[in-house]
C-alpha positions as CSV (number, residue, x, y, z in Angstrom):
1,M,16.0,21.1,82.8
2,K,14.2,22.8,79.9
3,F,17.6,23.7,78.2
4,H,18.9,20.2,78.6
5,F,15.8,18.7,76.9
6,I,16.1,21.1,74.0
7,F,19.8,20.3,73.6
8,L,19.1,16.6,73.6
9,I,16.4,17.1,70.7
10,L,18.9,19.2,68.7
11,S,21.5,16.5,69.2
12,L,19.2,13.7,67.9
13,M,18.2,15.9,64.9
14,L,21.8,16.4,64.0
15,V,22.6,12.6,64.4
16,F,19.7,11.8,62.1
17,G,20.7,14.5,59.5
18,C,17.8,16.9,60.1
19,I,20.0,19.8,60.5
20,G,23.7,20.6,59.7
21,Q,23.6,18.7,56.3
22,E,21.5,18.7,53.2
23,E,19.0,15.9,52.7
24,Q,20.6,12.9,51.0
25,L,18.5,11.9,47.9
26,P,18.8,8.4,46.4
27,P,21.0,8.4,43.3
28,E,19.3,8.7,40.1
29,E,19.2,5.4,38.3
30,E,20.2,5.3,34.6
31,P,17.5,4.3,32.2
32,V,17.6,0.7,31.2
33,L,17.9,0.3,27.4
34,D,15.6,-2.1,25.8
35,E,18.3,-4.2,23.9
36,R,15.9,-6.7,22.4
37,L,16.6,-7.2,18.7
38,V,14.2,-6.5,16.0
39,D,14.5,-7.5,12.3
40,I,13.3,-4.4,10.5
41,V,14.0,-5.5,6.9
42,T,11.6,-8.2,5.4
43,N,11.9,-10.1,2.3
44,D,9.3,-8.2,0.4
45,V,11.4,-5.0,0.4
46,C,15.0,-6.3,-0.1
47,F,16.0,-8.7,-2.8
48,T,19.6,-9.3,-3.4
49,D,19.7,-12.1,-6.3
50,S,17.4,-10.6,-8.9
51,P,17.3,-7.9,-11.4
52,I,14.3,-6.6,-9.5
53,S,16.4,-5.5,-6.6
54,K,17.2,-2.3,-8.5
55,T,13.6,-1.1,-8.3
56,V,13.2,-1.8,-4.5
57,S,14.8,-0.3,-1.3
58,C,14.9,-0.9,2.3
59,I,12.8,1.6,4.3
60,F,15.5,1.9,7.0
61,D,18.5,2.9,4.7
62,D,21.4,0.4,5.4
63,K,20.0,-1.2,8.7
64,D,18.3,-4.5,8.7
65,Q,18.4,-5.1,12.4
66,V,18.1,-2.8,15.5
67,M,17.6,-2.9,19.2
68,V,14.3,-1.6,20.5
69,W,15.7,1.5,21.9
70,E,17.3,2.4,18.7
71,C,13.8,2.9,17.1
72,A,13.8,6.3,18.7
73,E,17.2,7.1,17.0
74,F,15.5,7.2,13.4
75,E,15.2,10.5,11.8
76,S,11.6,10.5,10.8
77,D,8.5,9.8,13.0
78,Q,7.2,7.5,10.4
79,Q,10.3,5.3,10.6
80,K,10.3,5.4,14.5
81,D,6.6,4.4,14.5
82,T,7.0,1.7,11.9
83,C,10.0,0.3,13.9
84,Y,7.9,0.2,17.1
85,S,5.1,-1.5,15.2
86,I,7.4,-4.2,13.7
87,A,9.0,-4.8,17.2
88,A,5.6,-5.2,18.9
89,E,4.6,-7.9,16.4
90,Q,7.9,-9.7,16.5
91,L,8.4,-9.5,20.2
92,M,4.8,-10.0,21.0
93,D,4.8,-7.0,23.2
94,S,1.8,-4.6,22.6
95,S,3.1,-2.1,25.1
96,L,5.7,-1.0,22.5
97,C,2.8,0.6,20.5
98,E,2.5,3.2,23.1
99,K,5.8,4.6,22.0
100,S,4.3,5.7,18.6
101,T,4.6,9.4,18.0
102,D,1.3,9.6,16.2
103,I,-2.1,8.5,17.5
104,V,-3.2,7.0,14.1
105,N,0.1,4.9,13.9
106,K,-0.4,3.8,17.4
107,D,-3.9,2.6,16.4
108,I,-2.4,0.8,13.3
109,C,0.2,-0.7,15.6
110,Y,-2.5,-2.1,17.8
111,F,-4.5,-3.2,14.8
112,N,-1.5,-5.1,13.3
113,Y,-0.6,-6.8,16.7
114,A,-4.2,-7.7,17.3
115,V,-4.8,-9.4,14.0
116,K,-1.5,-11.2,13.9
117,N,-1.8,-12.6,17.4
118,K,-5.6,-13.0,17.1
119,D,-6.1,-11.1,20.3
120,A,-9.4,-9.3,20.3
121,D,-8.7,-7.7,23.7
122,I,-6.0,-5.5,21.9
123,C,-8.8,-4.1,19.7
124,T,-10.2,-2.4,22.8
125,K,-6.9,-0.3,23.0
126,I,-7.6,1.3,19.6
127,S,-8.7,5.0,20.1
128,S,-11.9,6.4,18.7
129,T,-10.2,8.9,16.5
130,Y,-10.8,6.6,13.5
131,P,-13.6,4.2,14.4
132,E,-13.2,2.2,11.2
133,I,-9.9,1.0,12.5
134,S,-11.5,-0.6,15.6
135,M,-14.4,-1.9,13.5
136,S,-11.9,-3.7,11.0
137,C,-10.0,-5.1,13.8
138,Y,-13.0,-7.0,15.2
139,H,-14.2,-7.8,11.7
140,I,-10.9,-9.4,10.5
141,L,-10.6,-11.2,13.7
142,G,-14.0,-12.6,13.3
143,A,-13.0,-13.8,9.9
144,E,-9.6,-15.2,10.9
145,T,-10.7,-16.9,14.2
146,G,-13.9,-18.3,12.8
147,K,-16.1,-16.3,15.3
148,A,-18.8,-15.0,13.0
149,H,-20.5,-13.0,15.7
150,M,-17.6,-10.6,15.4
151,C,-18.4,-9.8,11.8
152,D,-19.9,-6.4,11.4
153,E,-23.1,-6.2,9.4
154,D,-22.4,-2.5,8.7
155,I,-19.3,-3.2,6.8
156,D,-19.7,-3.9,3.1
157,T,-17.4,-6.9,3.3
158,Y,-19.7,-8.6,5.8
159,E,-20.4,-11.7,3.6
160,W,-16.6,-12.0,3.0
161,C,-16.2,-12.1,6.8
162,I,-18.9,-14.7,7.2
163,M,-17.2,-16.8,4.5
164,E,-13.7,-16.5,6.1
165,S,-15.3,-17.5,9.4
166,A,-16.8,-20.6,7.8
167,I,-13.4,-21.4,6.4
168,N,-11.4,-21.0,9.7
169,S,-14.0,-22.7,11.9
170,G,-14.8,-25.4,9.4
171,N,-18.5,-24.6,10.0
172,K,-20.3,-25.1,6.7
173,E,-23.6,-23.9,8.2
174,L,-22.3,-20.4,8.1
175,C,-22.3,-20.4,4.3
176,G,-26.1,-20.3,4.5
177,D,-25.8,-16.7,5.7
178,I,-24.2,-15.6,2.4
179,T,-26.8,-14.4,-0.1
180,V,-24.7,-13.8,-3.2
181,S,-25.9,-16.1,-6.0
182,G,-23.6,-19.0,-6.8
183,L,-21.5,-18.5,-3.8
184,K,-23.5,-19.9,-0.9
185,N,-23.9,-23.4,-2.2
186,D,-20.7,-23.8,-4.4
187,Y,-17.7,-21.8,-3.6
188,C,-18.1,-21.3,0.2
189,L,-18.7,-24.9,0.7
190,Y,-15.7,-25.8,-1.5
191,A,-13.5,-23.3,0.3
192,V,-14.4,-24.7,3.7
193,E,-13.7,-28.3,2.5
194,N,-10.3,-27.2,1.1
195,A,-9.3,-24.8,4.0
196,S,-6.1,-26.8,4.8
197,E,-4.5,-25.6,1.5
198,R,-4.3,-22.1,2.8
199,E,-1.0,-21.2,4.7
200,G,2.0,-18.9,4.8
201,Y,1.4,-15.4,3.7
202,C,-2.3,-15.5,4.2
203,D,-1.8,-16.0,7.9
204,S,0.6,-13.2,8.2
205,G,0.4,-9.6,9.5
206,E,1.4,-8.4,6.1
207,F,-1.8,-10.0,4.7
208,Y,-3.9,-8.5,7.3
209,F,-2.6,-5.0,6.6
210,A,-3.0,-5.5,2.8
211,S,-6.5,-7.0,3.3
212,S,-7.8,-3.5,4.1
213,S,-6.6,-1.9,0.7
214,N,-8.6,-1.0,-2.3
215,T,-6.8,-3.9,-4.3
216,A,-8.3,-6.3,-1.5
217,D,-11.7,-4.9,-2.0
218,A,-11.4,-5.5,-5.6
219,L,-10.3,-9.1,-5.0
220,R,-13.3,-9.5,-2.5
221,W,-15.5,-8.6,-5.5
222,M,-13.8,-11.1,-7.7
223,Q,-14.1,-13.7,-4.8
224,M,-17.9,-13.1,-4.8
225,N,-18.5,-12.9,-8.4
226,H,-15.8,-14.8,-10.3
227,P,-14.1,-17.2,-7.9
228,G,-11.2,-19.3,-8.9
229,S,-10.2,-17.0,-11.8
230,T,-6.8,-16.4,-13.1
231,I,-5.6,-12.8,-12.7
232,L,-2.8,-10.8,-14.3
233,S,-1.4,-8.2,-12.0
234,W,1.9,-6.8,-10.7
235,W,4.0,-9.3,-9.0
236,D,3.8,-8.0,-5.5
237,Y,0.0,-8.6,-5.5
238,G,0.4,-12.2,-6.3
239,E,0.1,-13.6,-3.0
240,L,-2.7,-11.3,-1.9
241,I,-4.6,-12.5,-5.0
242,E,-4.2,-16.2,-4.1
243,C,-5.4,-15.5,-0.5
244,F,-8.6,-14.6,-2.0
245,S,-8.7,-18.1,-3.7
246,E,-7.9,-16.7,-7.1
247,Y,-4.9,-17.6,-9.3
248,S,-2.1,-15.0,-10.0
249,V,0.0,-15.1,-13.1
250,L,2.9,-13.4,-11.3
251,S,4.1,-13.6,-7.7
252,R,7.0,-12.7,-5.3
253,E,8.8,-15.9,-6.3
254,D,9.0,-14.8,-9.8
255,T,11.4,-12.1,-8.8
256,I,13.9,-14.8,-8.1
257,D,12.9,-17.7,-10.3
258,N,11.5,-15.9,-13.4
259,P,12.3,-12.3,-13.4
260,E,12.1,-12.3,-17.3
261,K,8.3,-12.8,-17.0
262,I,8.0,-9.7,-14.6
263,I,10.2,-7.6,-16.9
264,E,8.1,-8.6,-20.0
265,F,5.0,-7.5,-18.2
266,A,6.5,-4.2,-17.3
267,Y,7.3,-3.6,-21.0
268,L,3.6,-4.5,-21.8
269,L,2.4,-1.9,-19.3
270,S,4.8,0.9,-20.4
271,E,5.4,0.4,-24.1
272,G,3.6,-2.6,-25.5
273,T,0.4,-2.5,-27.5
274,E,-3.0,-3.8,-26.4
275,D,-2.7,-6.8,-28.7
276,E,0.6,-7.7,-27.2
277,L,-0.9,-7.5,-23.7
278,T,-4.0,-9.6,-24.5
279,A,-1.7,-12.3,-26.3
280,F,0.4,-12.4,-22.9
281,M,-2.9,-12.8,-21.0
282,K,-4.0,-15.6,-23.3
283,K,-0.7,-17.3,-23.1
284,N,-0.9,-17.3,-19.3
285,N,-4.6,-18.4,-19.1
286,A,-5.5,-15.1,-17.6
287,E,-9.0,-13.8,-18.1
288,Y,-8.7,-10.8,-15.8
289,L,-6.3,-7.8,-15.5
290,L,-6.0,-6.2,-12.2
291,L,-4.2,-2.7,-11.9
292,N,-4.3,0.0,-9.3
293,D,-3.3,3.5,-8.6
294,E,-0.3,2.4,-6.7
295,L,1.4,1.6,-10.0
296,A,0.7,5.2,-11.2
297,P,3.3,7.8,-11.7
298,L,4.8,9.0,-8.3
299,G,4.0,5.5,-7.2
300,K,5.5,2.2,-8.5
301,W,5.5,3.5,-12.1
302,S,9.3,4.2,-11.8
303,A,9.9,0.5,-11.2
304,V,7.6,-0.5,-14.0
305,N,9.1,2.2,-16.3
306,Y,12.7,1.0,-15.6
307,L,12.0,-2.8,-16.1
308,G,10.1,-1.9,-19.4
309,C,13.3,-0.1,-20.5
310,V,15.3,-3.1,-19.3
311,Y,13.3,-5.4,-21.6
312,M,14.0,-3.2,-24.6
313,N,17.7,-3.0,-23.7
314,Q,17.5,0.7,-23.2
315,S,17.8,1.1,-19.4
316,G,21.4,2.6,-19.4
317,S,23.9,2.1,-16.6
318,E,21.9,3.6,-13.7
319,P,18.2,3.0,-12.9
320,Y,15.7,6.0,-13.4
321,L,18.2,8.1,-15.4
322,S,17.9,6.7,-19.0
323,E,16.5,8.5,-21.9
324,C,14.0,5.6,-22.3
325,E,12.6,6.2,-18.9
326,A,12.4,10.0,-19.5
327,E,10.3,9.4,-22.6
328,H,7.9,6.9,-20.7
329,S,7.4,9.4,-17.8
330,V,4.4,11.5,-17.0
331,E,4.5,15.2,-17.8
332,I,5.4,17.3,-14.7
333,L,5.0,21.1,-14.6
334,E,7.3,23.3,-12.5
335,P,6.2,26.9,-11.5
336,S,8.3,30.0,-12.3
337,E,7.9,33.5,-10.8
338,E,6.4,35.0,-14.1
339,A,2.7,36.0,-14.2
340,C,0.7,35.3,-17.4
341,S,-2.7,35.8,-18.8
342,A,-4.7,33.5,-21.1
343,E,-8.4,33.6,-22.0
344,S,-8.8,36.7,-19.9
345,I,-7.6,34.8,-16.8
346,G,-4.5,35.7,-14.8
347,G,-2.1,32.8,-13.9
348,T,1.5,31.7,-13.5
349,V,4.0,30.5,-16.2
350,Y,4.8,26.8,-15.7
351,Y,7.7,24.9,-17.4
352,S,6.9,21.4,-18.6
353,S,9.2,18.4,-18.3
354,F,8.8,18.0,-22.0
355,G,10.0,21.5,-22.8
356,R,6.8,23.4,-23.2
357,E,5.5,26.6,-21.4
358,Y,2.1,26.9,-20.1
359,C,-0.1,29.6,-18.5
360,V,-1.7,27.8,-15.5
361,W,-4.5,28.8,-13.2
362,E,-6.6,27.3,-10.5
363,A,-9.9,25.8,-11.8
364,L,-12.9,24.2,-10.0
365,L,-11.3,20.8,-10.2
366,G,-7.7,20.9,-10.3
367,Y,-6.0,23.4,-12.7
368,S,-6.4,24.6,-16.2
369,A,-3.6,25.3,-18.6
370,Y,-2.9,27.3,-21.9
371,D,0.0,26.3,-24.1
372,L,1.9,29.5,-24.8
373,Q,3.6,27.9,-27.8
374,S,0.8,26.5,-29.6
375,N,-1.7,29.1,-28.4
376,S,-4.2,26.5,-27.3
377,T,-6.0,25.1,-24.3
378,V,-4.4,22.0,-22.8
379,D,-7.0,19.2,-22.9
380,A,-5.9,17.2,-19.9
381,S,-6.5,16.8,-16.2
382,I,-3.9,18.7,-14.1
383,Y,-3.3,18.0,-10.4
384,D,-1.1,18.9,-7.5
385,I,1.7,16.4,-6.9
386,S,1.2,16.8,-3.2
387,S,0.0,19.4,-0.7
388,S,3.5,20.5,0.1
389,S,4.7,20.9,-3.5
390,Q,3.9,23.5,-6.2
391,M,4.7,21.1,-9.0
392,L,1.7,19.7,-11.0
393,L,1.0,16.4,-12.7
394,V,-0.7,16.3,-16.1
395,L,-2.8,13.4,-17.2
396,Y,-3.9,13.0,-20.9
397,S,-6.3,10.4,-22.4
398,P,-4.7,8.3,-25.2
399,S,-7.2,9.9,-27.6
400,I,-5.8,13.5,-27.2
401,P,-3.6,14.4,-30.1
402,E,-1.5,16.8,-28.1
403,R,-0.4,14.4,-25.5
404,K,3.3,14.4,-24.8
405,G,5.4,11.4,-23.7
406,K,4.9,7.7,-24.3
407,F,3.3,7.1,-20.9
408,Y,0.0,8.4,-22.3
409,D,0.1,5.6,-25.0
410,S,0.9,2.8,-22.4
411,N,-1.5,0.1,-21.5
412,F,-1.4,1.5,-17.9
413,N,-2.9,4.8,-19.1
414,R,-5.5,2.9,-21.4
415,A,-6.6,1.1,-18.1
416,Y,-6.7,4.3,-16.2
417,T,-8.9,6.0,-18.7
418,D,-10.8,2.9,-19.8
419,S,-9.6,3.1,-23.3
420,F,-9.0,-0.5,-24.2
421,E,-10.9,-2.2,-27.1
422,N,-10.7,-5.9,-26.2
423,L,-10.6,-5.6,-22.5
424,T,-13.8,-4.6,-20.7
425,L,-14.0,-2.8,-17.4
426,V,-15.9,-4.9,-15.0
427,Y,-14.9,-3.3,-11.6
428,S,-13.6,0.0,-10.5
429,D,-13.6,2.2,-7.4
430,R,-11.3,4.8,-9.0
431,H,-8.3,3.3,-7.2
432,A,-8.4,-0.4,-8.4
433,F,-9.4,-1.6,-11.8
434,I,-10.4,-5.1,-13.1
435,Y,-10.7,-5.8,-16.8
436,Q,-12.0,-8.9,-18.4
437,L,-10.6,-10.2,-21.7
438,K,-13.0,-10.6,-24.5
439,L,-12.7,-11.5,-28.2
440,N,-15.2,-10.6,-30.9
441,N,-17.5,-9.1,-28.3
442,T,-17.8,-12.2,-26.3
443,Y,-15.8,-13.0,-23.1
444,L,-13.0,-15.3,-23.3
445,N,-13.7,-18.6,-21.8
446,I,-10.4,-20.2,-20.9
447,S,-10.5,-23.9,-20.0
């Protein structure tokens, strides 16, 4: 009886697959590819019908549209994260931010999504790694949604946030919380009454990202102190300028409709005299000049330089390769393997892009250099180009006779070193600079 019972149990186990065969696992499902399409090239980085197109490039090589799963196929993490961030905004899917490879890029993705979609709940997903990103998220949303209680008093743009809240909520009473003289009773009230005129770029995610820049801080200062002014700046800051209710001489539309004007301004920055620059400002009713370090060498200077040479018909057949552009470039130093000594200090021999040889050594701030051909100390500021490069950047003031290259005589370098005669520096945070035009020691009053 016992034997028959055991046999029955073994038979049942065999029937149900417990013995005599391997356990059957369910087949693995192939991952489902996210085939939603994303436009990864926007109009501000790719122009096709303008001379300006030679100075800009698409951040994703030759692609202008991808499926979401293809974001992971890009070579660099920065491209992958940017792709996911764009996808999250376009597809209104904040979960795509989780695919970012870097915690900061993930936070920026959430930030961009939150402000574009005016969704304060997304601000809570921003990590505590950089608290200022989370603070700015609520701060900007307070401004853009008209919810003044979200404005952060600990942020130095608090009154700007209150004013934007007043504009977007139509609540004039909020203007009473602004203490800057002349703004509370005049400009804030005027801006609330004319809020319907603001549209387009000023409500875009691109604006929200740009609104945290040093240039935006400079424009907030203008908005508070000189509202309604006309400002001359590089074309791709035009819309940002007008979002802060100022007037811009140049804008994105000029790259198509009036590229000659942009090309002339490039010449004025790279080659023109101060008199030519101020004449251009007067012609365009601009009382203020706004420049920033994004236009500096290693930044957008190559574009400015190229277009300046276009204006003088000296650009050559290929951008960035002409003799004209080389003459207007900054001095770059490249290290050798040779040791040297100058002023009883040991250093390394560096070769200059202008054909000089220097003995260079580390100093308290940056580097010091000794010209081995003229046997004299180089009177300039010398810095690393980047933390990963051994090459150095040399910056001279226009007043230094030994300066090399036309960049150091440019109006941009005059602005960077505060060397103008008829333009007065009225704002600087060492990243953005605002100059006011004056004649005969009085500020120009353009009516």
